C-alpha positions as CSV (number, residue, x, y, z in Angstrom):
1,X,0.0,0.0,0.0
2,X,1.2,3.5,-0.9
3,X,0.3,6.8,0.7
4,X,0.7,10.2,-0.7
5,X,-0.3,13.3,1.2
6,X,-0.8,17.0,0.4
7,X,-2.9,19.7,2.0
8,X,-6.1,18.2,3.2
9,X,-5.6,15.2,0.8
10,X,-4.6,11.6,1.0
11,X,-4.2,9.1,-1.7
12,X,-3.9,5.5,-1.2
13,X,-2.8,3.0,-3.8
14,X,-3.5,-0.7,-3.2
15,X,-1.7,-3.7,-4.9
16,X,-3.7,-6.9,-6.1
17,X,-2.6,-8.9,-3.2
18,X,-3.7,-6.3,-0.8
19,X,-7.1,-6.0,-2.5
20,X,-7.5,-9.8,-2.0
21,X,-6.7,-9.2,1.6
22,X,-9.2,-6.6,2.0
23,X,-11.8,-8.8,0.2
24,X,-11.3,-11.6,2.9
25,X,-11.9,-9.0,5.6
26,X,-8.4,-8.3,6.6
27,X,-7.2,-4.8,7.4
28,X,-4.2,-3.7,5.4
29,X,-1.6,-1.9,7.4
30,X,1.7,-0.2,6.7
31,X,4.4,1.3,9.1
32,X,6.9,3.9,8.7
33,X,9.5,4.0,11.6
34,X,11.4,7.2,12.5
35,X,13.6,5.9,15.3
36,X,13.4,6.4,18.9
37,X,10.3,4.3,19.1
38,X,8.1,6.7,16.9
39,X,6.1,4.7,14.3
40,X,3.6,6.1,11.8
41,X,1.0,3.5,10.8
42,X,-1.7,3.9,8.1
43,X,-4.4,1.2,7.5
44,X,-7.3,0.7,5.3
45,X,-10.2,-1.3,6.6
46,X,-13.8,-2.4,5.8
47,X,-16.5,-1.4,8.1
48,X,-20.2,-2.2,8.6
49,X,-20.7,0.8,11.0
50,X,-20.2,3.5,8.4
51,X,-22.1,4.5,5.3
52,X,-19.5,6.7,3.8
53,X,-15.7,6.5,3.5
54,X,-14.2,8.1,6.6
55,X,-10.7,8.7,7.9
56,X,-9.3,9.2,11.5
57,X,-5.9,10.0,12.9
58,X,-5.0,9.1,16.5
59,X,-1.8,8.4,18.3
60,X,0.2,8.3,15.0
61,X,-2.3,6.1,13.2
62,X,-4.2,7.0,10.1
63,X,-7.2,4.8,9.5
64,X,-9.3,4.9,6.4
65,X,-12.6,2.9,6.7
66,X,-14.6,1.8,3.7
67,X,-18.2,0.9,4.0
68,X,-18.8,-2.7,3.1
69,X,-21.2,-2.1,0.3
70,X,-18.8,0.6,-1.4
71,X,-15.8,-1.8,-0.9
72,X,-17.5,-5.0,-2.2
73,X,-18.5,-3.0,-5.5
74,X,-15.0,-1.6,-5.9
75,X,-13.2,-4.9,-5.2
76,X,-15.3,-7.0,-7.5
77,X,-15.2,-4.6,-10.6
78,X,-12.9,-2.8,-12.9
79,X,-13.6,0.5,-11.1
80,X,-10.1,2.0,-10.4
81,X,-10.8,4.2,-7.5
82,X,-13.1,5.7,-4.8
83,X,-13.0,9.4,-4.3
84,X,-14.7,11.3,-1.6
85,X,-14.6,14.6,0.2
86,X,-14.9,13.8,3.8
87,X,-16.0,16.9,6.1
88,X,-13.5,17.5,8.7
89,X,-14.3,21.0,10.1
90,X,-16.8,23.7,9.0
91,X,-16.0,24.7,5.5
92,X,-13.2,22.1,5.2
93,X,-12.9,18.7,3.7
94,X,-10.4,15.9,3.6
95,X,-10.0,14.7,-0.1
96,X,-9.7,10.9,0.1
97,X,-8.7,9.0,-3.0
98,X,-8.2,5.1,-2.9
99,X,-7.1,3.5,-6.1
100,X,-5.9,0.3,-7.5
101,X,-2.1,0.6,-8.1
102,X,-1.0,0.8,-11.8
103,X,2.6,-0.1,-12.8
104,X,4.9,2.9,-13.1
105,X,6.7,2.4,-16.4
106,X,9.4,4.9,-15.8
107,X,10.6,3.1,-12.7
108,X,12.5,0.1,-14.0
109,X,13.7,-1.0,-10.5
110,X,10.3,-1.2,-9.1
111,X,8.4,-4.5,-8.8
112,X,5.5,-4.3,-11.0
113,X,4.1,-7.8,-10.8
114,X,1.5,-7.1,-8.1
115,X,-0.1,-4.0,-9.8
116,X,-3.2,-3.7,-12.1
117,X,-1.6,-4.0,-15.5
118,X,-5.0,-4.9,-17.1
119,X,-6.7,-1.5,-15.9
120,X,-3.6,0.7,-16.8
121,X,-3.9,2.9,-19.8
122,X,-1.6,1.9,-22.8
123,X,0.1,5.2,-22.8
124,X,0.1,6.5,-19.2
125,X,1.1,10.1,-18.8
126,X,1.7,9.6,-15.0
127,X,1.9,6.8,-12.5
């Protein structure tokens, strides 16, 4: 799983094997260590308690939750991504984009075997 962040925006990219894990009800989690016991964790999980995609951040943990119906449709189709604007404060939203990961053709050293080749455009302008 890959994470990109900019101002009030997060983008998560999921590999095929991770999508299979999600389909079986497993949470997908990645960790980034910063030394001295500081670890940033980010997770993607399916929930039955929410009707909309939501994100929370507590104790260095970012958790994005997908409602079961939305996740099921996305997992079992050629739909590339899920994109929402999650309200965080008055007049502010968190833009959340969750995508199936495409191979980056300009990164020769990167392992592309677990990406969604079949959904990628033939001539991508970016990865």
